[in-house]
MIKE-448655 format. One record per atom (N, C-alpha, C, O): z, y, x. Coordinates in steps of 0.2 Angstrom, whole numbers, plus 5000, padded with zeros to 4 digits. Example, Ala and Ser with C-alpha at 12.3 -4.5 7.8 and 13.67 -1.06 7.14 Angstrom:
% MIKE-448655
503949725066/503949785062/503949845066/504249835071/503549895064/503649955068/503950005064/504050065067/
//
This chain:
% MIKE-448655
500249945004/499850004999/500050065006/500350055011/499650115003/499550165007/500150215007/500550215002/500350255012/500850305011/500550365006/500050395007/500950374999/500650434996/501150484997/501750464998/501050544997/501350624993/501850594990/501850534990/502350614988/502750634981/502550674976/502650664970/502150724979/501850764975/501350754970/500850794970/501450684966/500850664961/500850714954/501250724950/500050744955/500150794949/500050744944/499750694945/500350774935/500450724931/500450804925/500750844922/499750784924/499450844918/498950804911/498850744910/498650854908/498350814901/497850764904/497450794908/497750694902/497250674904/497450634911/496950594913/498050634914/498050604920/498550544918/498750534913/498750514923/499150454925/499950474919/500450514920/499850404912/500850454911/501150374910/500750324912/501750364908/502250314908/501850254906/501950204909/501250244900/501050194899/500650134905/500550074906/500650184909/499950164915/500650134922/500450104927/501250144920/501650114925/501650044929/501950034935/501250004925/501349934926/500449934930/500149884930/500349964931/499549984936/499549944942/500149944945/499249914945/499349884953/498849924956/498249924957/499149954958/498649984964/498549964973/498949934977/497849974973/497649944978/497249984984/496850024982/497149974990/496850044994/495850014994/495649954992/495650054995/494750054995/494750014999/494149994997/495049985006/494849945006/495049865006/495049825011/495149854999/495349804998/494749754997/494149784997/494949684997/494249654997/494049654988/494549654984/493249644987/492849654983/492749714981/492449724976/492949764985/492849834983/492349864988/492549864994/491749884987/491149924990/491249974992/491550014988/491150004999/490950084999/490250085002/489950065007/489950124996/489150114999/489050195000/489550234999/488250205004/488150275005/488350295009/487850335011/488950275014/489250315020/489250265026/489850245028/488750235030/488750195034/489150195039/489150145043/489550245041/489950265047/490650255045/491150265048/490750225038/491450225034/491850175039/492250195043/491850105040/492150065045/492250095051/492750095054/491650115055/491750145063/492250215062/492650235066/492250255056/492650315055/493350295051/493650345049/493550225051/494250205052/494350225042/494850265041/494050215038/493950235033/493950295031/494350315026/493650345033/493650425033/492950415028/492450385029/493050465023/492450465018/491950535022/491850585020/491750505029/491150555031/490650535031/490650475033/489950575030/489250555031/489150545039/488650505040/489350555044/489150565050/489650525054/490250515053/489250505060/489850465065/490250505067/489950555067/490750505069/491450545073/491150545079/491050595081/490850485083/491050475089/490350535093/490350535099/489950565089/489450595090/489750655089/489350695091/490250705086/490450755082/490050805086/489450835085/490250805092/490150865098/489450875099/489250935099/489050825099/488250845098/487950875094/487450895095/488250875086/488150905080/488250965081/488650985085/487751015078/487851095077/488651085071/488751045067/489051125072/489651135069/489551155062/489851115058/489151195060/489051175053/488951125049/489251125044/488451075051/488251025049/488750965051/488650915048/489250965056/489750925055/490350945050/490750905048/490350995048/491051015044/490650995036/491050975032/489851015034/489850965029/489850915030/490050885025/489650875035/489650805034/490350755031/490350695029/490850815032/491650795028/491350775021/491550725017/490950825019/490750805010/490450735008/489850725009/490750695005/490550635005/489950625001/489850574997/489450685000/488650674995/488750594996/488950575001/488450554991/488350514991/488450454992/488150404992/489150464991/489450394993/489650394987/489650434983/489950314987/489950274981/490450204981/490250164984/490950204977/491350144977/491250114972/491250144967/491150034973/490949984969/491249914969/491249884973/491349914962/491649814959/491749814953/491749864950/491849774950/491849754945/492549734941/492849714945/492949734935/493449724934/493449704925/492949724922/493949674923/493949674917/494649714915/494849714909/495049754919/495549794916/495449834911/494849864911/495849844907/495849884902/495949964904/495950004900/496049984911/496350044914/496150054919/496350024924/495650104921/495550114927/495650184930/495350224927/495950194934/496350244937/496350264945/496550214949/496250304947/496150324954/496750374959/496950434956/496950364962/497550414965/496750454972/496350414975/496850514971/496350564975/496950594978/497450604976/496450634986/496750694987/495950744990/495450714992/496150794989/495650844992/495750904995/495950954992/495650915002/495850955006/495851035005/496051075009/495451034998/495651114997/495451124990/495151084987/495551184986/495551184980/494751174979/494351144983/494451194972/493751184971/493451234974/493851284975/492651244978/492551314980/492251344973/492251324967/491951394978/491751464974/491151484973/491051544971/490451424974/489951424973/489851464966/490151454961/489451514967/489251554964/488751494957/488751484951/488351494962/487651444957/487851364954/487451334951/488451344956/488651274955/489251254951/489751274954/489351214948/489951234943/490551174947/490351124951/490951184945/491751144949/491651084950/491751054956/491351054945/491350974942/490850944948/490850884951/490150994949/489650974954/489950984961/489850934965/490251034962/490451044971/491050984971/491150944976/491650984965/492350954969/492350884963/492850854962/491850864959/491950814955/491850744956/491350724959/492350694954/492050624957/492050584951/492550574948/491450564949/491250544944/491450454942/491650424947/491450434937/491550364937/490950344931/490750384926/490650294931/490050234929/490350184926/490750154929/490050174921/490250094919/489550064917/489250094912/489250014922/488550004918/488250054919/488550094915/487850084923/487550164925/487650214919/487150244918/488150214916/488350264909/488850304912/489150284917/488850374909/489450424914/489950394910/489850364905/490450404911/491450394905/491750464909/492150504906/491650484914/492150544916/492150554924/492050514929/492450644924/492450654931/493150694931/493350734926/493450674938/494150704939/493950744943/493350744945/494250794944/494250864946/494950894951/495450884948/495050934955/495750944958/495751014953/495251024949/496451054956/496751114951/496751164957/496751134963/496751224956/496851294962/497251264966/497351284972/497851214963/498351194971/498251144975/498651124979/497651124975/497551064979/497651074988/497551134991/497751024990/497851054998/498050964998/498250924994/497950955009/498050915011/498750885009/499250925009/498950815007/499550795006/499750784998/500250754996/499350824995/499650834988/499050784983/498450804983/499250734981/499150674977/498950674971/499450684967/498250674967/498150644962/497950594958/497550554959/498450594952/498150514948/497850534941/498050554936/497350514943/496750534936/496750444932/496850404936/496550434927/496450384922/495850404920/495750454918/495350374922/494550374918/494650344911/494350374906/495050304910/494850254904/495550214904/495750194909/495750194897/496350154896/496250114888/496050134882/496550054889/496550034882/495849994880/495849974874/495449984883/494849954884/494749894883/495249854885/494249864879/494449774878/494349734886/493949764890/494649674888/494649654891/493749604894/493649544895/493349654894/492949614895/492749644905/493049684908/492049614908/491949634914/491449694915/490849684913/491549754918/491249814918/491249824925/491649824929/490349834926/490149864934/490449934933/490549954927/490749954939/491350024940/490850034947/490849994952/490450114944/490350134950/490650214951/490650244945/490950254956/491350294958/490950344963/490850344969/490650394958/489950434965/490650494966/490950534962/490750504974/491050554976/490750614977/490150614976/491150664979/491050744978/490450764982/490350744988/490150794979/489550834984/489650884990/489450894996/490150914984/490150974992/490951004992/491151064991/491250944994/492050944995/492250884998/492150834996/492750905003/493150835005/493450795001/493750834997/493650734999/493950694996/494150634998/493750584999/494850624999/494750545000/495050514993/495550544991/494750444990/495050404986/495450354990/495250294993/496050384989/496550324993/496850264991/497150224995/496750264982/497050204978/496750184973/496550244970/496550134971/496150114964/496750084960/497150054963/496850104953/497350084950/497150034944/496750054939/497349954944/497049934939/497549904934/498049934936/497749864930/498049814925/498249734930/497849694931/499049754932/499049704937/499049644935/499349604937/498649624930/498449544928/497549544928/497249494926/497249594930/496549594929/496249564934/496549544939/495549554934/495249514938/494549564941/494149594938/494549564947/494149594950/493549564955/493749514958/493049584955/492449554959/491949604962/491849664960/491549584966/491249624970/490649634965/490349594962/490349704965/489849734962/489049694964/488849674970/488849694957/488049664957/487649694964/487849754965/487249664966/486849664973/486449724972/486349744966/486249754975/485649804975/484949784975/484949734979/484349804971/483849774972/483449744981/483149694983/483749804984/483549784992/484249774997/484749804995/484249755002/484949755006/485149815010/485749835010/484349855014/484449915016/484449995012/483950015009/484950025013/484750095011/484250135011/483850125016/484050175006/483550245006/484050295009/484650305007/483550305014/483950375019/483650435016/483050435015/484050475014/483750545014/483950615018/484550635019/483350635022/483750695024/483250755022/482650765021/484050795022/483350865020/484250935020/484750945023/484050975015/484351035014/484851035007/485050975005/485151075004/485651105000/485351054993/485751044989/484551044992/484251014987/484550934987/484850894983/484550914994/484650824995/485450814996/485650764995/485750874997/486350864996/486650854989/486950804988/486450904985/486550894978/486750964975/487150964970/486551014977/486351064975/485951094972/485451124975/485951094963/486551114960/486651084955/486651114950/486851014955/487150954949/487550994948/487751034952/487750964940/488250984938/488850934939/489450944937/488750894942/489150824944/488950764948/488450744946/489150744951/488850704958/488550644956/488350604960/488350614949/487950574947/487450594945/487050554942/487250674945/486550694943/486350724948/485850764947/486450694955/485850734959/485350674960/485550614959/484650674963/484150654960/484150594966/483750554965/484650574971/484850504972/484950494969/484650464965/485550504966/486050464962/485650434956/485750374954/485150474952/484850444946/484350394949/484250344945/484050394956/483750354958/483950284959/483650224958/484450284961/484850244963/485050194958/485150134960/485150224952/485250194944/484650174942/484650124938/484050194943/483350174939/483250134944/483250084941/483150124951/482950084953/483550024955/483349964958/483950034954/484349984959/484449994966/484349944969/484650044969/484350054976/485150094979/485450134976/485350064985/485750094987/485450174991/484850194991/485850194992/485750274996/486150295000/486750284999/485650345005/486250365009/486050435009/485450445010/486450485008/486350555007/486550605015/487150625016/486050625019/486150665023/485650725024/485250745028/485950765017/485850825015/486350875019/486950855019/486050925021/486550975024/486451035020/485851055020/486851075017/486651125014/486551215019/486951255023/485951225018/485651275023/485851265030/486151315033/485751205032/485751165039/485351105039/485351065043/484851105035/484451035036/483951065038/483651105034/483751075045/483351105052/483051065055/482651075060/483150985054/482850965056/482750935064/482250905066/483450955068/483550945075/483450875079/483450815076/483250885084/483250815086/484050765084/484050705081/484550805088/485150755088/485350705080/485650655079/484950765073/485050725066/484550705066/484550655062/483850705070/483550645068/483550575072/483250535070/484050575078/484350535081/484850495074/484750435072/485350525073/485750495068/485350465063/485450405062/484850505060/484550475055/484450385055/484450345051/484250405063/483650345066/484050285067/483750235068/484850305068/485350265067/485350215064/485550165066/485150225056/485550185051/484650135050/484150155051/484950075047/484550035046/484250015039/484449975034/483750075039/483550105033/483150055028/482850015031/482950035020/482250015020/481650065019/481150045019/481750135019/481450195018/481850245021/482450245020/481550295025/481650365025/481350425023/480850435025/481650465018/481350515013/481450585017/482050605018/481050605019/481250675022/481250725017/480850715013/481550785016/481650825010/481950895014/482250945011/481650905022/481850965022/481151035025/480651005026/481251075025/480951115028/481351205026/481451245030/481551215018/481551255016/482251305019/482451365017/482451265024/483151295029/482951315035/483351335039/482351305037/481951335042/481851405040/481851425034/481851455046/481851515045/480951525043/480851575039/480551485047/479751505046/479451455047/479751405050/478851455045/478351385047/478351385055/478351325057/478151435061/478651415068/478951385069/478951335073/479451385065/480151345068/480251275066/480551225068/479951285058/479651195056/479151165059/479151105057/478751185063/478251175066/478551115072/478351065073/479251165076/479251135083/479751085082/479951065088/480051055076/480450995074/480050955069/480150895069/479650975065/479450915061/479150865062/479350805061/478550875066/478150815069/478750755074/478750695074/479250805079/479650765082/480150715081/480250665083/480450755075/480650715068/480450635067/480750585068/479950655065/479550585063/479450545069/479650485069/479250575075/479150525080/479850495082/479750435085/480550525081/480950505084/481350435078/481750395080/481050455073/481150395066/480750335069/480950285070/480050345071/479550295072/479750265078/479950215077/479950295083/480350275091/480650205087/480350165086/481350205085/481650165080/481650115078/481950055078/481050135072/480850095066/480050115064/479950155060/479450065069/478950075067/478750075062/478350115060/478850005057/478550005052/479050025047/478949995041/479450065047/479850095040/479450145036/479050185038/479550125031/479250175026/479450235028/479950245030/479150285028/479250375028/479050405024/478450415025/479350435018/478750475015/479150535015/479750545017/478850585014/478850665016/478850705011/478350705008/479350735011/479250795003/479150865005/479450885010/478550895002/478550955001/478951005000/479450984997/478951075000/479351094997/479351104988/478751124986/479651084984/479651114978/479551154977/479551194982/479551194970/479151264969/480051294969/480651264968/479651384970/480351424970/480151474966/479551494965/480651504963/480451554959/480251624962/479951674960/480351614968/480251664974/479551674973/479251734973/479151624973/478251634972/478051664968/477451664969/478151704963/477951714957/477851774961/477251794959/478151814965/478051884968/477451894972/477251944975/477251824973/476751814980/476851774985/476451744989/477651774986/477651744994/477451674994/477451624991/476951685002/476651615005/477151585008/477051525010/477851615010/478451565013/478251475011/478151435015/478251475005/478551405006/477751375006/477651315009/477351405004/476551365004/476251355013/475751325014/476551395017/476351405023/476751325025/476451275028/477351315024/477851245024/477351185022/477251135025/477151195017/476751135013/476151125019/476151075022/475851175019/475351165023/475651115032/475351065034/475951145032/476151105039/476351055039/476251005043/476851045033/476950955033/476250925031/476250865033/475750955027/475050915026/474950875029/474850805030/474650945034/474550945042/474850885047/474450845050/475350885048/475650815053/475450765051/475150725054/475750755043/475750705040/474950665041/474850615043/474550705039/473850685038/473450665046/473150615047/473750715051/473650685057/473950625059/473650585063/474450615057/474850545060/474450505057/473950485060/474450485049/474150445046/473550425049/473350365050/473050485052/472450475053/472550455063/472050435067/473050445063/473150405071/473350345070/473550305075/473350325065/473550255062/474250225058/474450175055/474550275059/475250255055/475250255046/475250305042/475250195045/475050165038/475750155034/475750125028/476250185037/476950195033/477150245031/477850245030/476750295031/476850375032/476550385025/476150345023/476850435019/476650435014/477050525012/477650545013/476450555010/476650615007/476850625000/476550584996/477350664997/477450674991/477350764990/477650804994/476850784986/476750854984/477550874980/477750844975/478050914983/478650934980/478350994973/478650984967/478051014973/477551044968/477451004960/477451024954/477250924963/477150884959/477850854954/477850844948/478450864959/479150844954/479350894951/479450884945/479350964954/479651034951/479151074953/479351104958/478551094950/478151134951/478251204945/478651214941/477651244946/477751324941/477851294935/478151324932/477651244932/477651244925/478551204923/478751184918/478851194928/479551174926/480151224929/480651204932/479951284928/480551324931/481151324928/481751334930/481051304923/481751274919/482251244921/482851244919/481951204926/482151154931/482551174935/482951134938/482651234936/483151284943/483451324940/483251374937/484251324942/484851354942/484751414946/485151454944/484451444950/484451514953/483751524956/483751574960/483451504954/482751524956/482351464962/481751444962/483051424966/482851384971/483051324970/482651274971/483751304968/484151234967/483951204960/483951244955/483851124960/483751124953/484351104950/484951094953/484251104943/484851094937/484951034936/484651004940/485250994933/485350924930/484650894929/484450834931/484050964922/483250944922/482950934927/482650884928/482950984932/482750984939/482650894944/482250864947/483350894943/483450824947/483250784943/482850754946/483250774937/482950714934/482250724934/481950664936/481750764933/480850764937/480850734942/480550674944/481250764945/481350734954/481250674956/480950634960/481750654951/481950574952/481550534947/481350474949/481350564941/480650514939/480050524942/479550494939/479950574948/479250584950/479350554955/478850534958/479950544959/479950484965/479850404963/479650364966/480150404956/480350334956/479750274958/479850234962/479250294953/478750244953/478450254961/478250194963/478250294965/478150314972/478650274976/478350234979/479150264976/479750214980/479650154976/479450114980/479550124970/479450084970/479050034972/479249974974/478350084972/477750044976/477750044985/477450004988/478150084987/478250104994/478850024996/478749985000/479250024992/479749974993/479549894988/479849844986/479049904987/478849834984/479249804978/479249744977/479549844975/479849834969/479749814964/480049814960/
//
């Protein structure tokens, strides 16, 4: 049993006396799977997205963002009539103007791919303060597939999982493929501005295609540095999806990193599918800005040259086919998708990934 703070928050919708008989188990328990965080074991159970051994090689901003467990999931099956979590957030909910607190700090629970609820911290969240959140209680005794989606923009720890003491627990059903799809990119990749973690486009794709995924989106810092390319290449993936460009200051800075990034991936993974996505539509283009169109042209050029040179496992997806000018209602601030935009992105990518992966 993990040592917990004595300051357990008990408020509306949280744990109560009727849950006193719950059996609390650590996430590292048998039959419980942590998905989407390849360095979880190496990082000694920390919910970080990059390996701590390489911390000093990453830009500071990237490392700090990697502490947000975007894309991390906890999976298991149980017949427990109650499912609860003990969680610890390191700080109060963020103050992003374009993203709801549920999207920044929330921890979602899904049952059989259906959304059931979200846990969030209050303004007093701090290291050592432990929250108990009951997602459901009093349900029939049937086996359920449980998936817990971790926060997109806030460090959070799931300390323990609470189930009825006499409940059964089993491993989650296997994914369609043993290896994950790895996404590298920007704030859009990280999940901005989904209303909650289960609504990022990778999470939607994962449920649609039964795929594991790794989210290596870094808000404002998905710039394609070689050190990040090497970190991405460390992962044994079924496919790599490159969704970066917008964080580069201009097309010249993108040109310096885009082809080398693919080259580093190819050194380690000569036959792995790589899907390159050009920028989705931005409302700034209404006024005639060519910033993103120049980046689209550069990515098209790099991809076409590599395909012409014999790379048969590289494909291009036009971001404007996923979310284009006619779908501006899918943007929350002119740049970042809302839930509707992420649904459109997932719908557009699903068939391409299905073909690329042979599903």
